[in-house]
Structures are given as C-alpha cells and as structure tokens.
N, C-alpha and C positions, 0 to 999 in steps of 0.2 A: 542590535545591539540589547542585552539583556537588562532585567530592572536592575541589578544591582550597579548599572553603570548608565543608569539612565537619569541620574540626578544633575543637579548644577553643575558644571565645570567639565562633564565627561565630554561634551560636544567638542570642546576646545581641546581637551588633553588626547582625544581619540584620532585629532586630527595627524599625527605619526604615522596612521594605519594608510594613509593616502601613497606613501612610498615605502621603500625597501627598509625593511628593520633586523638585518641579517648581523651576527656579530663583526662581520668583515668591515661592513659600513659604518657602525659605530667605531669600532677601531680606527678605521682612516679619518673619522671625524676626531676623534680625541688626540690623533698626531697631529693634525691641522691645528688645533685649539692651541695645544702646547708648543707647537713648533714655530707658527705664525708669530707670534709675539716674541718666542727667543731670537729667534733670527733678527726681527726688527730691532730689538736691543742691542743685539751684537753690532748690529749696523749703525743705530746711534751712537754706541759707543765709539765705533770706528771712525765717525764722522767727528765727533767731539776732540778725539784724539789727533786726527787730522787737522782740524781746526786750530787747536793748541799749537801744533807745530809751525802751519804755514802762516796762521793769521795772527799768533802771539795776541790774543784777547787778555784785558785786563782780569786778574785773579778774581774768580766768582762772577764775572759778566755773564756766562752761559749758564749758571746754575737754574735761573728760574724758566729758561727754555727749556732746559733737560727736564726741571721737574715737572713742567707741564706734559712734556710729551711721556714721561714714566708713568706719572699718575693717571693720565687720560689716554694718551695717544696709545699705549699698549692695549688698553681694554676694547679702543676700537678695532683696533688689528683682531684681536681676540673675536669680536663681532663680525668683521668680515670673514673669518675662518668657519665658524658657524653656517652663516649665510652660504659660503661655497660650498661645505660639506653638505648641508640639506638639498641644494641643487646637483650637486656632482655624485655624493656618495649613496644618499637617501632616494634621489631620484623625485623630489616631489617640490612644488612650488617654494621659495622661501616666504612666501607670504603666508602658508599655513602655519609657520610660527605666531603669527599675529590673529588670524579670525579664520572661522570657517569659511565666510565668502571670499575669502582670499584677495581682499583690497583692505588698505588703510583708510580709516576713518579719521578726518583730519578733525571733524567736531568733536569727537571723543577726545583726542589728543588736546585739542585746545581747552576742553573742560576740564581734562586732569592736570594740565599744566595752571590754568586758572586758579583753579581751587585751591591748590596746593601754595602759589603764590599768595593768595589773599589768607589763607589760614595763617602761614608763616610771618605775613606782613600785621597780622592782628597781634599774634604773639609777642614780635617785637615792639610793636606800639605798646603793648600792655606793659613789657619789660620796662621801659622807658617810662612810660607813665607811673610804675611803681619806684622805681629806682632813684627817677630825675635825672638820668644821664643824658647829656646834651647830644641832640641829633647833629653828625657831622658827616663829611663826605670826601675822604681823600684817599685818591688809588695809590698805595703804596709800591704798587709793581710796575707803574708806567701803563698809559693808555694803552699803545700797540700791544703788549702782553696781556693786558687783562682782557681787550677784546678777541685775542686769538683763544685763550681760555673759554671764555663765554661759547664763543662759536663751536670748540671741540667738546664742553661738557654734555649737551644734548645728545651728541652721538655715542660718548662715553655712556649716558644713563641708559640708551636706548640698544646698546650692544649689552648691557648687565642684563636687562630685561629679557631680550631675546635669548640670551644663553642660559638664564636661571628660570624665570618664570615661564620660558617659552622651552627651549630646546631640553632642558633637562626636565624640567617637568613632565614632556610628553613623552620623553624616554623613559622616564620612571613609569609612566602610566600604562609601559607595555608589559610591565612584570610585577605591579603592585595595584592593589583594587582598592585602597582606601587614600581618599582624597587627602585627610587628616596626615597619614603618614607620607603621602609625596610631598605635601606642601612642609612638612616639619623637616623631613630629608633636605628638601631644596634650601631651607632656612639655614640648618647646619653647615651646608658647605658652604652657603654665602657667608655666613659670619665667619667660618675658620678661614676662609679668604682673606677676611679683615683681620685676623687676629692680632691683639694687643694694638691694634693702630692706636687705638684711642682709649688704652687703661685695660684694668680687668674685666671691664663689664662690655667690651667690646662685642664678646660673642651673644650674650643676651641682648644688646641694643640691635645688633643686625639681624638677629634670628626675628625679634617682633617686628623689626621693618620688613622683612622677607615675607613674613605672613601676613602681613596686613595688604601688601601688594598682590600676594596669592589669592587672598578672599577675594580683593576688587577684580582682578582678572578672572579668576573661576565664576564669579558670580554673574560678570558681563559675557562671559566665554569668548572675551577678545584682550588684547595686549595693550592697547591704545592708552586708555585711562591710566593703568601703570606706568606706561612709558613717560606720558605726560606728567605725572604726579612726581617720579623720579627725578626726572629731569629738572624740575621747577625746583625741588629741594637742593639737590647738587648745585644748581646755579644759584640760590639765595644763602647757601652755606659759604659758598666761594665769594658770592658777593659782600655779604657781611664780614668777613674775616678780610678780605684784601682791599675792601673801600674804607677800613678803619671805623666802621660803623659801632664797632665794639671793641675790638682789640686787633691790632694789625697783625698780619701773618705771612707766614713766608710762603711762597707758592711751591706745592711739590715738597712741602716738609714730611709728608708722610706720617711716621709716628711722632712727630713733634705737635702732634694735634691735642688740643685740651682733653684730657681725661673725662669719660663719660661717668654722669653719679646717675643714681637710683630716679632722681628728679627728671633727669633725661629722658628716663624710659616711661615714666608717668607721662610726661609731656607728648611724649611720640604715641603712647596707646590714647590720648585725647585726641592728637592730631588725624589718628588712624581714623577714630570712630566718626569725627568731622567729615574727614574724605572719603570713607566709604557713605557716608548718608547723603551728604549734597552731592556728589557726583552720580548717584542711583537716580536721585531726583532729576537733576540736569539732563541726564541722560532719556530718561521717560519723556521730558517735555521737547527735547530738542533733536533726539535720535531716534525717533519713531521709524520703524521699516515702513518701506515704501507700499501703500494700498495695491493690493493685486486689481489687475484692469477688467 
C-alpha cells in the first residue's frame, strides 16, 4: 500500500481487494440489490391482496404490519442481497464488509448501541426537564407489533451500514483516492434515498448522519460501532414515537414523519461528537487487541 492510502480508514476500505472487482461482479451485485427488494415487495403485495380476498380482514387492520415490512423488512432484504453478492460475485468473505480480521466484535456492537442509547436518553430527559412534559408510556400499535418491529429494526440498521458504510464505501475506494470524497458521496446517496421523508432538510440531515457514521467506522477501521449506534438510534426513535413518549405515530408512516429543522441538525452534530469521543474512549479501554505470545 502506498503512502497516499496508508492513513486511517484505508485498511477497511481496501478490504475490497480480497475479492474480485470486475465490472461484471459489480453489475451482478447491483442487480441483486435492486431486484431482491423489488421481488419481496411484489410478493408482499400479492400476499396482502390474497389475504384481503380470502380472509376479508377489517379495513386498515393490515396497514401497520405492511408498513413495518415496507419500512424495515425490504431494507433487510437489500442487506441480504449485499451479503450474497460479496460471497458469490466478489468471491470474498462477507465479514470483510465489517472488519479486517473477518470477525464480528460483539463488544464494539454493545459499545456503539449502549453509548447511543445513553446519549439519546439523556437528550430526552433534558427535553422533559426543560419543557415539563409528563413521562408516559402507552404502546399505540399493540405489543406484538411493537416487539416485531423492535426485532426487525436492528437488522434494518445493520443492513444499511453494510450497504453504505461497508459495500459502497469499499467499492468507491477502488476508484477514488480521497476518504473525504468517498464519505461525502456515500452520504449524498444515503440522503437521496431518504429524500423528503422528513421535509426539505432531509438530505442535509442524513448527509450529516452518514458522515458521522463514516467518520466513526473509518477511524476504527471497522463497522460494528456504526452498526450498534445506528441500530440504537432507530430503535430509540421508533420507541419514542410509538410508545407515546412524545407524540403517537403511525408505524410505517414514511413521509408522514415530523419534518426536520435546523435545531435537529445541530442536535445531531452534538450527538455525533459525543458518540465519536465516548466510543473511542471505551474501545481503547475494553477492546484492546490481544497481546502477542
């Protein structure tokens, strides 16, 4: 590796070199990433239509389940397409999307998730203290549906990290020699795929979010902290919205979510700074590499 690619993050980015990087392999991967969720969406639509004909459910009774599967399940399918493509088309271990040692570090996953939960919980407590809103807990969507979503969301977050901060980052590293340009491109694609979901500031918000997770993963040369943090963020947002801690929400509402404002982006930057600093400290304390014999 030359000096230009010897800085922090390149060890992770260059893991793509473990396998095949031909145009054909990337074309096959792109087809899977597009077609697998599309086929899953078609099958879901057929299942809903068949259920409506055979079972005659009450109007709207299937909406929350379908909403969860569309909002989270299809992304999990895309994540599976990425893993299969890395193994079949690129002929390298799927764990090369996560770490140079080709293993999952559960301590880092726990650190990422725990730190993010702690930061967001502190922010929510501060909001309640400043506004005087009463604490309350009422699951508006029903407990079974709530638990189903809670089980699915970590897989959805992991799939997004594997796709964007893993696969796309490493793929861009084959042709781009700037980590800043790689992370920015990944962030723009990440933001565009969420475009206008939360109003006109959706793209800036998700660009900043992506840059935070790219910074964390490239600094650590691994993906587990970002996976844990992303999963905790999505779980916390879902829990706050659908347990009526702030306002009740509709599962799978999509573009019905509350629009972002600039205060939300400032809060995200502060969250990212805390997440970066605290996870870095905890990794140094609890995730030291084993001493050589």
